[in-house]
C-alpha positions as CSV (number, residue, x, y, z in Angstrom):
1,M,144.1,117.5,102.2
2,T,142.3,114.2,103.4
3,W,143.2,111.3,101.2
4,A,141.8,107.9,101.7
5,M,144.6,104.8,102.3
6,R,145.3,102.2,99.9
7,L,146.6,99.2,100.8
8,Q,148.8,97.8,97.7
9,Q,151.6,95.7,99.7
10,P,151.3,93.2,102.7
11,L,154.7,95.2,104.2
12,W,152.7,98.2,104.6
13,A,150.7,96.4,107.6
14,P,152.7,97.6,110.4
15,I,154.1,100.9,108.7
16,L,149.9,101.5,108.7
17,G,149.5,100.5,112.5
18,L,152.2,102.7,113.5
19,I,150.9,105.3,111.6
20,V,147.1,105.1,112.5
21,A,148.4,104.6,116.4
22,V,150.0,108.1,116.0
23,S,147.2,109.9,114.6
24,G,144.8,108.8,117.1
25,C,142.3,107.6,114.6
26,R,140.8,104.1,113.7
27,T,141.0,103.1,110.1
28,V,137.5,101.8,109.9
29,G,135.1,103.3,112.0
30,V,131.0,103.1,112.3
31,R,128.9,106.2,112.5
32,I,125.4,106.7,114.1
33,E,123.4,109.4,113.5
34,T,120.7,110.5,115.7
35,A,117.8,112.4,114.7
36,D,119.2,115.6,116.5
37,G,122.6,115.2,114.4
38,K,124.8,114.2,116.9
39,R,127.5,111.1,115.7
40,T,129.7,108.8,117.3
41,G,132.5,106.9,115.5
42,C,134.9,108.1,112.6
43,D,135.7,107.3,109.2
44,F,138.2,105.8,107.4
45,F,140.9,108.5,106.8
46,V,144.3,109.1,107.6
47,G,144.8,111.7,110.4
48,Q,142.2,113.2,112.8
49,V,138.8,113.3,111.8
50,S,137.5,116.9,112.6
51,E,134.2,116.9,114.6
52,S,133.6,120.7,113.2
53,A,133.3,119.8,109.8
54,G,129.6,119.2,110.8
55,A,127.6,117.2,112.7
56,G,127.1,114.0,110.9
57,T,129.0,115.0,107.8
58,S,132.3,113.5,106.3
59,P,135.6,116.1,105.2
60,E,134.1,115.3,101.8
61,A,130.7,116.1,102.3
62,S,131.0,119.4,104.3
63,G,130.5,121.5,101.3
64,R,128.6,119.6,99.1
65,E,124.8,120.4,98.4
66,R,122.4,117.6,99.6
67,R,118.9,117.1,98.9
68,P,116.1,115.1,101.0
69,A,115.9,111.5,100.3
70,M,112.2,112.0,98.4
71,A,111.6,115.1,96.4
72,A,107.9,114.5,97.3
73,L,105.5,111.9,98.7
74,P,101.7,110.8,98.0
75,P,99.6,113.3,100.3
76,G,99.6,111.8,103.9
77,A,103.4,110.4,103.8
78,T,105.5,111.5,106.1
79,A,109.5,110.6,106.0
80,V,112.6,111.3,107.8
81,A,115.5,112.0,105.4
82,G,118.8,111.4,106.1
83,E,121.9,113.7,104.6
84,F,125.2,112.1,103.6
85,G,128.1,112.8,101.8
86,P,129.8,110.8,98.7
87,T,131.7,107.6,100.0
88,P,135.0,107.0,98.0
89,A,134.0,103.3,97.8
90,T,130.6,103.3,96.2
91,I,130.1,104.4,92.6
92,L,126.3,105.4,93.3
93,P,125.5,108.0,95.5
94,A,123.0,105.4,97.5
95,S,125.1,105.3,100.1
96,A,122.1,106.4,102.3
97,S,121.0,106.8,105.7
98,T,117.7,104.6,106.7
99,F,115.4,105.4,109.5
100,H,113.5,102.9,111.6
101,P,109.8,105.1,112.1
102,D,110.1,104.8,116.0
103,S,113.7,105.3,116.8
104,R,114.6,107.7,113.9
105,R,118.3,106.8,114.3
106,A,120.2,106.7,111.2
107,T,122.3,103.9,110.3
108,R,124.4,104.1,107.3
109,L,123.5,101.3,104.9
110,V,126.6,101.6,102.8
111,S,129.3,102.9,105.0
112,E,132.0,105.9,104.4
113,A,134.1,103.6,106.3
114,S,134.2,101.0,103.5
115,V,137.8,100.2,101.8
116,P,138.7,102.6,99.1
117,S,138.8,101.6,95.6
118,V,141.3,100.3,93.5
119,E,143.1,102.0,90.5
120,N,140.9,102.5,87.7
121,E,137.9,101.2,89.6
122,A,135.2,103.1,87.3
123,A,136.8,101.4,84.1
124,A,136.8,98.0,85.6
125,E,132.8,97.8,85.9
126,P,131.4,98.8,82.3
127,L,127.8,99.9,81.6
128,L,125.9,97.2,80.0
129,P,125.7,97.1,76.1
130,G,123.0,99.8,75.2
131,E,122.9,101.7,78.7
132,A,125.1,104.6,77.3
133,D,122.6,105.1,74.8
134,S,119.1,104.7,76.6
135,A,117.7,107.7,77.6
136,T,117.4,108.2,81.1
137,Q,115.1,110.2,83.3
138,S,115.4,110.4,87.2
139,M,111.7,110.8,88.5
140,D,110.4,110.9,92.2
141,L,107.6,108.8,93.6
142,A,104.9,111.7,93.4
143,T,105.7,112.6,89.7
144,L,105.8,108.9,88.8
145,L,101.9,108.4,90.4
146,W,100.9,111.5,88.7
147,M,102.3,110.8,85.3
148,V,100.9,107.2,85.7
149,D,97.1,108.9,86.6
150,G,97.4,111.1,83.1
151,Q,99.2,108.9,80.7
152,N,98.5,105.1,81.4
153,P,96.4,103.7,78.6
154,Q,94.5,101.4,80.6
155,V,93.6,104.1,83.2
156,T,92.3,106.5,80.0
157,L,90.4,103.6,78.8
158,A,88.5,103.1,81.9
159,R,87.9,106.6,81.8
160,E,86.4,106.3,78.5
161,R,84.2,103.3,79.4
162,I,82.8,106.1,82.0
163,T,82.1,108.3,79.0
164,E,80.1,105.8,77.2
165,A,77.8,104.6,80.1
166,Y,76.9,108.2,80.9
167,A,76.0,108.6,77.3
168,Q,74.2,105.4,77.4
169,S,72.3,106.6,80.6
170,A,71.8,109.9,78.8
171,R,70.0,107.9,75.9
172,A,67.9,106.1,78.3
173,G,66.5,109.0,79.3
174,T,65.0,110.2,76.0
175,L,63.3,107.3,75.0
176,W,59.9,109.1,75.7
177,L,60.9,111.3,72.6
178,P,59.8,110.5,69.2
179,S,62.3,110.3,66.2
180,I,61.3,113.0,63.5
181,R,62.1,111.5,59.5
182,A,61.7,113.5,56.6
183,G,62.3,112.4,52.7
184,L,60.4,111.9,49.6
185,N,59.4,109.4,47.3
186,Y,58.0,108.3,43.4
187,N,55.7,105.5,42.6
188,K,55.1,104.1,39.2
189,H,52.5,101.4,38.7
190,E,51.8,99.1,35.2
191,G,49.7,96.5,34.9
192,V,47.1,94.5,37.0
193,I,46.3,95.9,40.5
194,Q,43.6,94.8,42.9
195,D,40.9,97.5,44.6
196,V,39.7,97.4,48.0
197,V,36.9,94.8,47.2
198,G,38.8,92.3,45.3
199,H,38.6,93.0,41.7
200,A,41.4,92.8,39.6
201,F,41.9,95.3,36.7
202,D,44.5,97.1,34.8
203,T,45.7,100.2,35.0
204,S,48.4,102.7,35.2
205,R,49.0,105.3,37.9
206,S,51.9,107.6,39.2
207,A,52.2,109.1,42.6
208,M,54.9,111.4,44.3
209,Y,55.2,112.6,48.2
210,G,57.6,114.8,49.9
211,G,57.7,116.2,53.7
212,L,57.9,114.5,56.8
213,G,57.8,110.6,56.3
214,A,58.2,109.1,53.1
215,A,56.9,106.2,51.0
216,A,53.1,107.2,51.1
217,V,51.4,105.4,47.9
218,G,47.7,105.5,47.6
219,A,45.1,105.5,50.7
220,G,47.5,104.1,53.4
221,S,49.7,105.9,55.7
222,P,53.5,106.3,54.7
223,A,55.0,103.4,55.2
224,V,57.9,105.7,57.1
225,P,56.4,108.2,59.2
226,G,57.8,111.6,60.1
227,V,57.4,111.6,63.5
228,W,58.0,108.2,64.9
229,A,57.5,106.9,68.0
230,H,57.8,102.7,69.0
231,F,58.6,102.0,72.8
232,H,57.6,99.8,75.5
233,L,56.7,101.7,78.8
234,A,58.7,99.3,80.9
235,D,61.9,100.3,79.4
236,A,60.6,104.2,79.7
237,C,60.3,103.8,83.3
238,F,63.0,101.4,84.2
239,Q,65.8,101.8,81.6
240,P,66.9,104.9,82.7
241,R,67.6,103.7,86.3
242,I,69.2,100.5,84.7
243,A,71.7,102.6,82.9
244,G,71.9,105.2,85.8
245,H,73.7,102.5,88.0
246,E,75.6,100.9,84.9
247,A,77.3,104.6,84.7
248,S,77.8,104.5,88.4
249,A,79.6,101.0,88.5
250,R,81.6,102.1,85.9
251,S,82.7,104.9,87.5
252,H,83.6,103.0,90.3
253,A,85.0,100.6,88.0
254,A,87.4,103.0,86.6
255,Q,88.3,104.7,89.9
256,A,89.4,101.0,91.4
257,T,91.6,100.4,87.8
258,R,93.5,104.0,88.6
259,N,93.9,102.9,92.1
260,A,95.3,99.4,90.9
261,F,97.7,100.9,88.7
262,L,98.7,104.0,91.0
263,R,99.3,100.9,93.4
264,D,101.5,98.8,90.9
265,A,103.4,101.8,89.8
266,A,104.4,102.7,93.8
267,L,105.4,99.1,94.1
268,A,107.2,99.2,90.8
269,Y,109.2,102.2,92.0
270,W,110.1,100.5,95.4
271,E,111.2,97.4,93.7
272,L,113.4,99.9,91.6
273,V,114.8,101.6,94.6
274,R,115.4,98.1,95.9
275,A,117.6,97.3,92.9
276,E,119.7,100.5,93.0
277,Q,120.3,100.5,96.5
278,Q,121.5,96.6,96.2
279,H,123.6,97.8,93.2
280,A,125.5,100.4,95.5
281,I,125.8,97.1,98.2
282,A,126.9,95.1,95.5
283,R,129.5,97.5,94.0
284,E,130.9,98.3,97.5
285,T,131.2,94.6,98.4
286,L,132.7,94.1,95.1
287,Q,135.2,96.4,96.1
288,Q,136.5,95.4,99.5
289,T,137.0,91.6,97.9
290,R,139.1,93.3,95.1
291,Q,141.3,94.6,97.9
292,L,141.2,91.5,99.8
293,A,142.3,89.7,96.7
294,A,145.1,91.7,96.1
295,L,146.2,91.6,99.6
296,T,145.6,87.5,99.6
297,E,147.5,87.8,96.2
298,A,150.4,89.4,97.6
299,Y,150.8,87.3,101.3
300,A,150.5,84.1,98.9
301,R,153.4,85.9,96.4
302,T,155.7,86.3,99.5
303,G,154.9,83.2,101.1
304,Q,153.3,84.8,104.0
305,G,149.9,83.2,103.1
306,L,148.3,80.3,101.3
307,K,147.5,79.5,97.6
308,A,144.3,78.1,98.3
309,D,143.2,81.7,100.4
310,Q,143.9,83.3,97.1
311,Q,142.0,80.9,95.0
312,R,139.2,81.0,97.6
313,V,138.8,84.6,97.2
314,E,139.2,84.8,93.5
315,A,136.2,82.7,93.8
316,E,134.5,84.8,95.9
317,L,135.5,88.1,93.4
318,A,133.6,86.1,90.7
319,V,130.6,85.6,92.7
320,R,130.6,89.4,93.4
321,R,131.1,90.3,90.0
322,S,128.3,88.4,89.1
323,D,126.1,89.9,91.6
324,V,126.6,93.1,90.4
325,L,125.4,92.1,86.9
326,Q,122.5,90.8,88.5
327,V,121.3,93.6,90.5
328,E,122.1,95.7,87.2
329,E,119.6,93.4,85.7
330,A,117.0,93.8,88.2
331,A,117.4,97.5,87.9
332,R,116.7,97.3,84.4
333,V,113.9,94.9,84.9
334,A,112.2,97.3,87.2
335,S,112.8,100.3,85.3
336,A,111.0,98.7,81.9
337,Q,108.3,97.8,84.0
338,L,107.5,101.4,85.3
339,V,107.9,102.7,81.5
340,R,105.1,100.1,80.7
341,L,103.2,101.8,83.3
342,L,103.7,105.1,82.1
343,G,102.8,103.9,78.6
344,G,106.5,105.3,77.7
345,D,109.1,104.8,75.1
346,P,110.3,100.9,75.9
347,M,114.1,102.2,75.0
348,S,113.8,104.8,77.8
349,R,115.2,104.1,81.3
350,I,113.8,105.6,84.7
351,V,116.3,105.9,87.7
352,T,114.6,106.7,91.1
353,A,115.3,110.1,93.1
354,E,115.7,108.4,96.0
355,Q,119.3,108.6,98.0
356,A,118.0,107.0,101.0
357,V,115.8,104.4,101.7
358,V,113.4,105.3,104.8
359,P,110.3,103.5,106.3
360,L,107.2,105.5,105.1
361,D,104.6,106.6,107.9
362,L,101.3,106.3,105.3
363,T,99.6,104.5,108.0
364,P,100.8,104.0,111.6
365,A,101.4,100.2,112.6
366,E,99.6,100.8,115.9
367,T,96.3,101.2,113.8
368,P,93.8,98.8,114.9
369,T,93.2,95.9,112.2
370,A,89.3,96.1,112.6
371,E,89.4,100.3,111.9
372,L,91.3,99.9,108.9
373,V,89.0,96.9,107.7
374,Q,85.9,99.5,108.6
375,L,87.8,101.8,106.4
376,G,88.5,99.5,103.5
377,L,84.7,98.5,103.2
378,S,83.5,101.8,103.4
379,R,86.0,103.5,100.7
380,R,87.1,100.7,98.7
381,P,85.5,101.6,94.9
382,E,85.1,98.0,94.0
383,L,82.5,97.5,96.6
384,A,80.9,101.1,95.2
385,E,80.7,99.0,91.9
386,S,79.5,96.1,93.4
387,R,76.5,97.9,95.2
388,H,75.8,99.3,92.1
389,L,75.5,96.4,90.2
390,V,73.2,94.8,92.7
391,E,70.9,97.7,92.5
392,Q,70.8,97.4,88.6
393,A,70.2,93.5,88.4
394,C,66.8,94.3,91.0
395,Q,65.7,97.2,88.5
396,R,66.3,94.6,85.8
397,L,64.1,92.1,87.5
398,R,61.5,94.4,88.4
399,R,61.6,95.6,84.8
400,E,60.6,91.9,83.5
401,R,57.9,91.7,86.3
402,F,56.2,94.4,85.0
403,A,56.8,94.2,81.4
404,P,53.5,92.2,80.5
405,L,51.3,94.2,82.6
406,I,52.6,97.5,80.6
407,P,52.2,97.9,76.6
408,S,54.1,99.2,74.2
409,V,53.3,102.5,72.1
410,I,53.3,103.2,68.8
411,L,52.9,106.9,67.6
412,G,53.1,108.3,63.9
413,V,52.7,111.4,62.2
414,S,53.5,112.4,58.4
415,Y,52.8,115.8,56.7
416,G,54.0,116.8,53.1
417,G,52.8,117.2,49.9
418,F,51.1,114.5,47.6
419,G,50.2,114.3,44.2
420,A,49.0,111.4,42.2
421,G,47.4,110.5,38.5
422,V,46.3,108.0,35.8
423,G,49.7,107.0,33.7
424,S,52.4,109.1,34.5
425,E,50.5,112.1,35.2
426,I,50.9,113.9,38.7
427,A,47.8,115.8,39.4
428,N,45.5,117.2,41.9
429,A,48.7,118.0,44.3
430,G,48.0,119.1,47.6
431,D,48.8,118.9,51.8
432,R,48.7,115.3,53.0
433,L,48.2,114.5,57.0
434,D,48.4,111.4,58.4
435,A,48.6,110.5,62.1
436,D,48.7,107.1,63.5
437,A,48.6,105.8,67.6
438,A,48.4,102.4,68.8
439,A,49.4,100.5,72.2
440,Y,49.8,96.8,72.7
441,W,50.4,94.2,75.1
442,E,52.4,91.1,74.5
443,L,53.0,87.9,76.3
444,R,56.3,86.0,75.2
445,Q,56.2,82.8,74.2
446,L,52.4,82.3,75.7
447,G,53.8,83.0,79.5
448,L,56.6,80.6,79.0
449,G,58.8,83.3,78.2
450,E,58.1,85.5,80.6
451,R,58.8,82.6,83.5
452,A,62.2,81.9,82.1
453,I,63.3,85.7,81.9
454,G,61.8,86.3,85.3
455,A,63.9,83.4,86.3
456,E,66.8,84.5,84.3
457,A,66.5,88.2,86.1
458,S,66.1,86.9,89.5
459,S,69.4,84.7,89.0
460,R,71.2,87.5,88.0
461,V,70.5,89.5,91.1
462,R,71.5,86.5,93.2
463,Q,74.8,86.8,91.5
464,A,75.4,90.1,91.7
465,E,74.8,89.8,95.7
466,L,77.2,87.0,95.8
467,R,79.7,88.6,93.5
468,Q,79.4,91.6,96.7
469,V,79.9,89.3,99.3
470,A,83.0,87.9,97.8
471,D,84.4,91.5,97.2
472,L,83.2,92.5,101.0
473,D,85.6,89.2,101.8
474,R,88.4,90.0,99.7
475,V,88.8,93.6,100.8
476,A,88.8,92.5,104.3
477,Q,91.4,89.8,103.9
478,E,93.7,92.5,101.8
479,V,93.6,95.0,104.6
480,V,94.1,92.4,107.0
481,T,97.1,90.5,105.3
482,A,98.7,94.2,104.4
483,H,98.3,95.4,108.0
484,A,100.0,92.2,109.2
485,Q,103.1,92.5,106.7
486,M,103.3,95.8,107.8
487,Q,103.8,95.6,111.4
488,T,106.1,92.1,110.9
489,R,107.9,94.3,108.5
490,A,108.6,96.9,110.9
491,H,110.0,94.5,113.4
492,R,112.0,93.1,110.9
493,I,113.4,96.6,110.1
494,E,114.6,96.9,113.8
495,I,116.0,93.7,113.9
496,A,117.9,94.2,110.4
497,R,119.1,97.6,111.9
498,T,120.9,96.4,114.9
499,G,122.9,94.0,113.0
500,I,124.5,96.6,110.8
501,P,126.8,98.2,113.9
502,A,127.9,94.7,114.8
503,A,128.5,93.7,111.1
504,E,130.7,96.8,110.3
505,E,132.5,96.4,113.9
506,S,133.6,92.7,113.0
507,F,134.8,94.1,109.7
508,R,136.5,96.9,111.4
509,L,138.4,94.5,114.2
510,N,139.3,92.1,111.4
511,W,140.6,94.6,109.1
512,D,142.3,96.1,112.3
513,R,144.2,92.7,112.8
514,I,145.3,92.5,109.2
515,E,146.8,96.2,109.0
516,N,148.8,95.0,112.3
517,A,150.0,91.8,110.8
518,Q,148.2,89.7,113.3
519,G,146.4,87.6,111.0
520,L,145.6,86.5,107.2
521,P,143.6,88.4,104.9
522,I,141.1,85.4,104.1
523,E,139.8,85.9,108.0
524,V,138.2,89.5,106.8
525,L,136.1,87.5,103.8
526,Q,133.4,86.2,106.2
527,S,133.3,89.7,107.8
528,I,132.8,91.2,104.0
529,Q,130.0,88.4,103.5
530,S,128.4,89.0,107.0
531,L,128.4,92.7,106.5
532,A,126.9,92.6,102.6
533,L,124.3,90.1,104.0
534,V,123.0,92.3,107.1
535,R,122.6,95.8,104.7
536,R,120.8,93.7,101.9
537,E,118.8,92.0,104.7
538,Y,118.0,95.9,106.5
539,L,117.5,97.1,102.9
540,N,114.8,94.1,102.0
541,A,113.3,95.2,105.4
542,V,112.5,98.7,104.8
543,T,111.6,98.4,101.3
544,D,109.1,95.6,102.0
545,Y,107.9,97.6,104.7
546,N,107.4,100.3,102.1
547,I,105.6,98.3,99.9
548,A,103.2,96.8,102.5
549,Q,102.5,100.5,103.4
550,F,101.1,100.9,99.8
551,Q,99.4,97.9,99.8
552,L,97.7,98.7,103.1
553,W,97.1,102.4,101.6
554,W,95.4,100.8,98.4
555,A,93.5,98.0,100.4
556,T,91.8,100.8,102.4
557,G,90.7,103.1,99.3
558,W,93.0,105.8,100.4
559,F,94.5,106.5,96.7
560,A,91.7,108.0,95.1
561,D,90.9,110.1,98.4
562,P,93.9,110.2,100.8
563,P,92.2,111.4,104.5
564,S,92.8,114.7,105.7
565,G,95.3,114.9,108.1
566,A,97.3,111.8,107.5
């Protein structure tokens, strides 16, 4: 059984050097895996490292079930996921292989060659208060986007606004149709009344009506007609078109809202991935620093090292402990952001299903910027919304221009039973039919109102056109910015990736010198710091690259309708 070496006393260094020389294996190694599964280097184990354990697999990982880095990706996404085994120096399973989209060579972000942990390592870093009681759910990106699309309250609200707009459009299409009213009334009069020729006289009378309409008294038509239509013909002609453009604009606005929240969810997801991977790096660096602190303390106690070196490492250890808490805080904040986007229980916690951070190929970096700008201008729902708002404003302007020339129409028809008599007597009851029709033209405020209303409608058209131009410029700028970020961050990945083997080799060489009693433990401190720095830089480069990919995906309008074959 292979067992990890533990350095506890400085006197072990020469003995370990002899054991390592006899066994023929370096204690600290760098593993580079290629896409075809080959590897070079060895791991931090006593004895020979068997290459037959499996290409690119540590002895512990040879029999362990593995899973891909991403359980599922959005349509059009492609990624190459590495396989890896458990590391003796990390708590999280995030010691993942990372890949550059061009080279496809895997580099350990949290190396299996790290220094082993000390006794009771897990107990030394307790969970934060309340963490153990939180409902934790593991989620991949595809599931997250699906849930945000179905559960986010703002996305649901935007869809309800579509329903409202199309209901208003249907209502505008019924302006030609009359309303139907039915009722009854009773009228009683006592005292003086005037007849049609102007004479006043004293009388007592009663009347009752029931049927289509209401408030029928005397010789006039019922005050409430049974079949009633009162509309401006300009509204009947133009309002359905106006409402139709409003409904279409809201539909595209809802799609834009959905896309924005899906983008926010994807970005928040990758921020959570970043925090989790940083947590793994911080924990490994903390473990390495703890091991170094034990050595420097032993050297100082036996007089072989300086007390100042011990204090310097103790200070570094405090910094590393603080780093672990900071990245844990970042992970919890990112999780809370995802829970908010999901509209879930604020007390729940989300962890990602990512074991490896890989650059995504949603959009090839070599795609010409002009082509991407054209795609964005043709696909973004915000621009479709702007076009419909311009059309709506133009229809409103046409309506106001024709309004003084088109009449308003009043139609009223009532039919029912009517009876009347002297005093309280209801007599001579029979059927009664009343029909009225009228058309009238209106010039608002002696024509001055028409002029002002027309100027207002013209201004709204110009405002809608200016907003459309601003939206075109904004979309083009968003596409260009995201594409530039993606290209720059792709180069950052390559630069940072090449620094990891150098930092690991520096750490290995310095640790070898300490094992062979050729230096002081404090000399390893800078190598630990450099290794942590370059790993974080590589993680940030990959995460920022993926974020730029999703920003570009959103900027070109592909959240709503991913292109076939992308």
